[in-house]
N, C-alpha and C positions, 0 to 999 in steps of 0.2 A: 468824823470821816474826812480825810483829805480829798480835795478835788483834783481830778486829772484833767489838765487842759491840753487841747490838741494844738500843737504848734505847726502852722502852715509854713512849709519851706519849698523851695524850688529844687527839684532833683533832676540833674542832667545825666542821662545814661547814653553814652555812645560807645559802640564797639569798634575798636580799631584793631587791625590785624598787625599786631606788634609783638615784640619779644617779651616773654614772661619773665618776671623778676622774682617770683617765688620758685625756688629750685629744690629738687628732691634731695633729701639726705637719708631717708629710709622709706621703703626698701630701695636698693640700688640694682640696676642703674636708674630705675624710676618705677612709679607705682600706678600709672594710668593703664587702663585695659588696652591690650594689643590685639588687633583684629586680623592682621595679615603678615606673613613672613615669606620672603623670597631670597634665594641665593643665586648669585651670578656666576660664581666659580667656587673653587674649593676653599677660598678664604673670605670672599666678599659677600655680605648679605645685608638685608634691610628688614626691619619690622616697623609697622606703622600702627597707630591707634588713636585713642581719645586725646582731646586737647592739643591737637596738632603734633602729636608725638611721632618723631622719626628717629629710629635707632639704627646705627650702622656697626657691623663687625668686620674686622680685617683679619681675623684669625679663626675663621670657621665656626663662629658662634660662641667662643669661650668668653670673650669680652665684648661688651656693647657700649657705644658712646652715643649720647644725645646729639642730634643734628638740629640745625636751625631750619624750621619749616616756614616761618613767616605767617603762620595762621594759628588761631585758637580752635578752629573747627575740628570735630572728630573725623579721623581718617579711617577709611574702611578697607581699602584694597591697594596693592602696589603691583606694578607690572613693568618689567624691563624688556624692551625689544632687543637691545644689545648691551654691551658693557657700559656704554655711555648714556644711552637714551632710555629714560624711564618715566613712568607716570604714576600718580597717586590720585585717588578720588575719595570723596567723603561727603560730609554734612554740607547742606546748603548749596549743593551743586559744585563744590570746589573741585578743581582739577589742577594739579601741580605737575610740572615737567622739569626734568633735569637733562642736560645735554653733556654734562661733564662727570658722569658717574656718581651723582648724588652730592657733589660738593656744594652746588647751588640749586635751589628749587624756585621756579618762577610760576606764579599763578596765571592760569589761562582763563579766558572767558568762556563759560560753558553755555550760557544762555538760559539756565534754569536755576531755581532755588530748591528743587527737589533733592533729597539725599541720594547720592550715588553710591552703590554698594560693590560694584565690580567693574574692572576694565580689562580689555584684551586687544592686542594689535595683531593683524594678519601679516602686515609687512611694515616697512619703514614709514609709510604714509597713512595707511588705512587702519582705523581702530574703532572700537565700540565701548560705550559705557552704559551700564544699566542701573536703575534705582527705583525709588518709590513712585507710586502712582503710575506704574507701567512705563516709566521713562526709559526710552532707548535713544542714545545719542550716537551719531556717526561722524567721523572726521576722515578727510582724505588728504589733509595737508599737515600731517605730523602734530595734530592737535591745535593748530592755530585757530581754526574755526570748527564749530560743532553744529550739526543740524539734527532736529528731532525726527525719529522714524516712528510710524504708527505701529504700536504693539498690539492693538485691539484688546487691551486689558488695562484696568486700573489697579491691578494687584501689584504689591511690592515685588520687585525683581531682585534676586539675590546674586546670581552668578551668570557670567557669559564666557563662552569658549568657542573658538573656531578651529576646525580640523583642516580646512583648506580655504582658498580665497572665496569660495562660494558657500560652503556649508558651515553653519554655526548653530549653537544651542544656547538657550537661556532657561534658567530655573527661577521659580518664585513661589510666593505664598499661595495657600489654598490649592496646592498641587499643580500650580502653573508650570507648564513645560512647553517651551516654544522652540521651533527650529526654522532655519532659513536655508534655501537651496540656491539663492541668487545674490549672495554676498551681502545680505542684510537689507535689501530693498524691501522685501516683504517677509512677514513672519506668520507662521501658522502653528496651531496647536499640534504637538507631536502625537501621532496615533499611539505611541507607546506610553502616553501619560498615565501615571499611577497616582491618583490624588491621595490615596491613603498613605503613600510613602513620604509625603511632605518633603520634596526634594530641596536640598540646600546647595552646597558647592559642587560644581562639575569640574572634572579633571580628565584630560585625555593624555594617555601615555604616547600614543601615535595616532595616525589617521583612523585606524579601525577600533582600537581599544580605548574605552572610556569608562569612567566611574562617577557616580553621584552619591555623596553623603546625604543621608535623610534624617529628618527630625524624629522618625520612628525608631532610629537606631539600626536600620538596615542599610544595605548598599545596593544601588542599581548598577548593572554592568551591561555594556554593549561590546560586541565583537565584530560588528558590521557597520561601523561608522554611524551609529545612532539609528539605524533602520529598525532595530528591535532592542529591547532592554529586558534584562532578567533580574528579578529581585533576589538578592543574596541575603539569607537570614544569618545575621551575625551572632544571635543569641543575646544581644545587648538591648536593654530597654531604654538606655539613656540616649537622648538626641545627639546626633553627630553633625558637626559643622564643617569638617574638612577631610579630604582624602588625597593621598599622594602615593604613586607607585614609582619605585626605582627601576623596575624591569617588569617583564610580563608575569612574573611569579610573586615578587615581594612588594607588598603594599601596606599602608598604614591609614588609620582613620582616628580622629580625635573628636572629643565632644564634651558633654556635660559632666560635671563633677570629676574632672581630671581623667576622663575615660581615654585610654589608648588601646586600639585594636591593631593586630597584625595578621597578615595572611602570607603564606609561603607557597600558595598554589593558585594564584590569580583570583582569589576571593571565594573559592569553593568553600573553604573553611576560614573562620576568623577566630583568633585567640585574644582574650582579654589579658593585657599586660598589667603587672603590679603598678599601682598608682603612686606617684611621688608628690601629688598635690590634689586637694579637694576642689580646686578652682576650675572653672570651665576653660577648656582649650578651644580656641577658635580657628587656628590655622597650623598646618604642619608642612614642612618642606625638608627634603633631603639633599645633601651635597653629593653623596655617592651611596653605594649600597649599605654602608655602615654608619655614616654620620648624618644626623639630622637634628632639627630643632622644632619645637612646638611652642606657641605663644598663646596668651589668653588673659583671663580676668586678673585685674590688679597688677598688670605688668609682668605676670609670671612668664618665665622662659625656662623650658626644660630641654635637655640635650642628651643624645645617645651617641656612642661611638662603637657600639657592638650590634648594629642592626636591630635595635629596639629591645634587646634582652633586658637592658638596664637603662634607666633614665635618671639624670641628676639635675638638681636645681641649679640654674645659672644665676637667677635672681637671689640676692642675699639680703639678710637683715631680719629683724623681728617682724612678724606679721600679726601680732596680737593687737587688740584694741587698746589704744593708749588714751589716757584721760587727762593728764595734767603734766605741765612742763615748768621747770624752774632753773634759772642759771644763777650761780654765785658770782661769776665774773665772766669775762669775755670768752674764756676757754672751757670752763667747767660747768656742765649742765646735766640735768636729770629729767627723765620721763618715766611716768608710772602708768600701769594699766592692768589689764585682766590677768588672772592666774598668777598674781604676785610679781608681775613683770616690773623690773626696775632697770632702765637703761641709763648709761652714763657716757658722756663725751668729755674728753680732756683737750680737744683741739677745735673747739668752736663748732662742733657738729659734723665734722668730716667723717668721723667714725663713732659709732654707738656700740657699747659693749654691755651685754646682759649681765647684771649683777646677781649675786645670790641673796634673795630677800628672805629666805627661810620660811616662806608662806606661799600657799596656793590661792589665798583669798584675793579677790579683785581689789586693786588699789585705785583710789579715785582722786587723791590730792597729794601734792608734795610741796614742802617748804623748807628752806634752809635759813638758819640764823647766822652762819658764817661758812667759810669754805669747807669746813670739816663736819659741822653739826647740822643734821637735817632730820626731818620727820616725814613719814608717809602714812596716810590713813585709808581705810577701806571697809570692806564688808565684815560683819560679825564683830564690830567694835575694834577692828584691828588698828593698832597704832604701833608703828615701827620707828626706831631711832638709830641713827648712825653718828658716830663721833670720829670716824676716820675717812670721811669723804666718800662714803658709800661702799667701801670694801666689805664691811659687815653691817648687818642690820639686826637689832635686838627688839624682840616683842615687848612692848610696854603695857599694852592693855588688850585683853582678849576676853570678851564677855558674851552677852546674849546676841541673838541674831539681829543686830541693828546695824545698818549701813552708815558709815561716816563719809560725808561728801567733801568736806573742806577742813583744812588746817591752816592756822595762822599764828604767828608769834609776834608779840610787841617788844620783847627783848630776849636775852639769852635764856631766861628762866620762865617767863610768863607766856603761855600759849593757850590756844583754844582749838577745839575740834567740834564740828557740828554735823548733824545728820538727821536720821529718821525720828519721827514722833517728837519733833521740836527739841531734841536734846542738844545741849551745848556743854561740852566738857571743858574743864580748865585745869591747868597745871601751874604751880608757882615755883617748881623746883627742877625745871628742865625736863619734865616728863617722867620723873621717878614715880610720881603719884598724880593720878587724874581723878577728879571728882565731878559729879554732875552739878554744874553751876546753875543751870536754868533749863527748865522745860517750858519753852515759849508757848507751845500749843501742840496740837496733834499734827501740825504741818511739818513737812520735810524741810530742813534747812539745807539748801544746796551750796550756799556760798557765804563766807564770812570775811570781813575786811576791817582792819583798824587803821584809822587816820593817824592816830598817835596813841600812846599808852592808855589814854582814858576813853577816847571816842571810837566806837566801832559800830558796824552795821552787819546785819544778816538778812538774807532774802531766801524765799522758798516757794512752796506750792501755794496756789490760790492767791497769788499776788502779795503774799505776806512780806512785810518789811519791818525789821526791828532795829532799834538803836539803843546803844548804851553810852552813857557819858561818865561812867564811874568804873572803868576797867572791867566791865562785865558783871558787876554785882547786881545790876538790875537792867532789864531790857524793856523798852517801851515800844508798843506797836505803832508803826507809821503807815500801815496799810491803807490804801485808798480805794478807788472804784475799780481798779484793774483786778481781775480775778485769774488771769493767766499765770502759769508757773513762771517764776523768775529764777534763772539759773546762775547768774553771776552779778557781782556788785563790785564797783571800783570808785574810789574817791581821789580827786586830785588835790583837794585841801579840805579843811573842816566844813566848808559850806557846799562845795560842788562835787556831785557824784552822779554815777550812772548805774542803771540796772538793766539787764537784758534777759530775754526769756522766750517763751513759746510764741509761735506765729509771728516772728520778727519784731516783737515788742522791744522798744528801747525807751527807758524812762530817764529823766534828768531832774536833779534838784540843785538849786542855787542858794538854798537857805537851810542847809543842814538837815534836809529830809522833812521839813515841815510841809512842803508841797512838792509834788513830783509832776513834771510835765512830760507828756508823751512826744517823743521825736518821731519823725517819719523815716522809716528804714527802707521802704519800698521793696521789702521782701516779706514772704509769708512763711519761710522756713523757721524752725526753732534755732535760736541763738544760744550758745552755751558758755561763751566766755567774752569778757570785755576788759580792755586795759587801756590806760592813757599814758603818754610819754611826757606830756606837759598839759597846760590848761587848754590847748587847742587841738592837739593831735591824738587821736585814739583809734582803736580797732575793735571790731566785734566779729566773731566767727561762729559758724554753726553748721547745720545740715547741708548735705550735697555740695560740700566744698566752698560754702559761702564765706567770703571775706569782705567786710565793709570797713571803710576808712573815713574818718572825718578830719578836716583840717581847720575847722572853725568851732570847736567846742560842741559838736553835735547838731549844729543847725542844719548841716547837710551830711548825709552818709552816702558815699559813693562805692559801688562794688569794685573790687580789684579782680583782675582776671586770674582765676584759680587754675591750677594744673591738675586738679583732682575733683572727682564727684563724691569722694568719701566724706563722712561727717568729720568736721573739725571740732575738737573738744576743748582746746586750750590755746591761748596766745600769750607770748612773753617776749618783751623787747629788752635788749641790753642797753641800747641807746637809740637815738632818733632814726638810725638807718638799719641797725641789725636786729632782726626779729626772727622768732620761731613759731611754727604752728605744729600741733600734734593732734592725731585723730585716729579714726578707725583703721583697721588692717595695717597697723604699724606705721601709718603715715607720719612723716616728719618733714616739714618744709622750712626753708630758710630764705631770708632776703637780706641783702646788704645795702639796699637803697630805699628802704621804707615801703617796699612792695610796688613802687612806681614802675611803669613800663616805658621802655625806650623804643621809639619809632625806628623802623628800618631805614 
């Protein structure tokens, strides 16, 4: 049994609020969850969300462009007092302000690290922000300084709205419902509190008429400036996160599982509209009586131009889970994933086109031997081949219900596919015939890699590591003391290699696998893919958008600032600067500077 040595390294982790250098390529315009949308006029609107995302539209929500926020923190709410002056609040007490209509955003000092969930201004000077742990902040100088106000609660506060200079309302968790009659100096529990309603976002159409979306799927309505509230039964059981009225009759509410509700009689009756997405919608806003947008989970944006009768997806691109990515040159690349998905780009990832794979099986690995010839493997022993650059794919092997996780070729004819029950298939004729070459054990083989035509490695469940030195004719176990699943293996030369897997494990060998040394990753999430560009520079990616980079052969692994919380399943670099990541919900990211971040 090989010994696993713990290598002590120094890990420096500092978070700087700097520009991300991993950029979205699918879905577009981006795939981070959006939490709030607001329109300033018939053309200009903004949406904000996770990882510092700010989107702007200049054509009424048809097209959206990413703006520079200067932060990586999640953003929760946006509010514009006029066409020039706007504010955004979010994670870690962040408050951003623009005075030029969103061209530039400046971070203000809030005095708190609590997450802020909502912001509202009474006039040009006076505003309020609310958030976690009962936090209420007040400013009277256009946000330059903020002071805390006693809310008399530690509950999370979701939404704040004022109907006049003196009267305002706050909603929060556990049925929290606060109001003020003195401009926010003091807050009391609203007598109309309905704890069972689980109030979320509050919206006032005018001084008297207001609505609250609730987690129970119903709507609370007031017609007397909040003195009394009536529960409106929508007939919907999904939680609602946002409500918006265009006039006294017509209103909309959105929520869980893509729920969109509409009323044409002030909320007396609510109608469930056909869903165009299964994803949660967190915010809705209308430009006029006909045109509106809703935003939500995974960067989803939907739009209507007929008063909510029909909604169309503005977000475009594949939203299926993607497992593996491979480029044949700087322009041509492929991604494969669930339900037989094969995506191709011919322009370095600017556009990705769904190919006809002729299968609905989940695909888990893709590899090309030249610009035209490639292979994809997946469930039920699926092996596909293309000889025309992905235009057509032909089934080469379709057998029993065994999943294949990895495919690799050593030359144009000789290739290997590995998967469940320790099976390794081999072809010597470019895939015309595949034979079971080796059943290593009952372990699943997740990844296979060849250093040269003779020497190859395979890793899998239970810390299993296998090596061949004779083109796969025999495989010798190199497994050590590690018992965690290993998901990916990569060698930079015949001696030096890396394997990554569950719970952030990274192993390194410098003697051809005779011994494996544990590296310090400083993460506990599962890692799914590893690749190296040279003997020093490498990347590992995994759960929750994790991106790790080393510049010294694995002695130190430092996190790169991700723009997604989705799982990243595969990493591929064309050169030292240009790389791609692929993952869940159709996520494809690209960098042109090695993922480094540029300070503002």
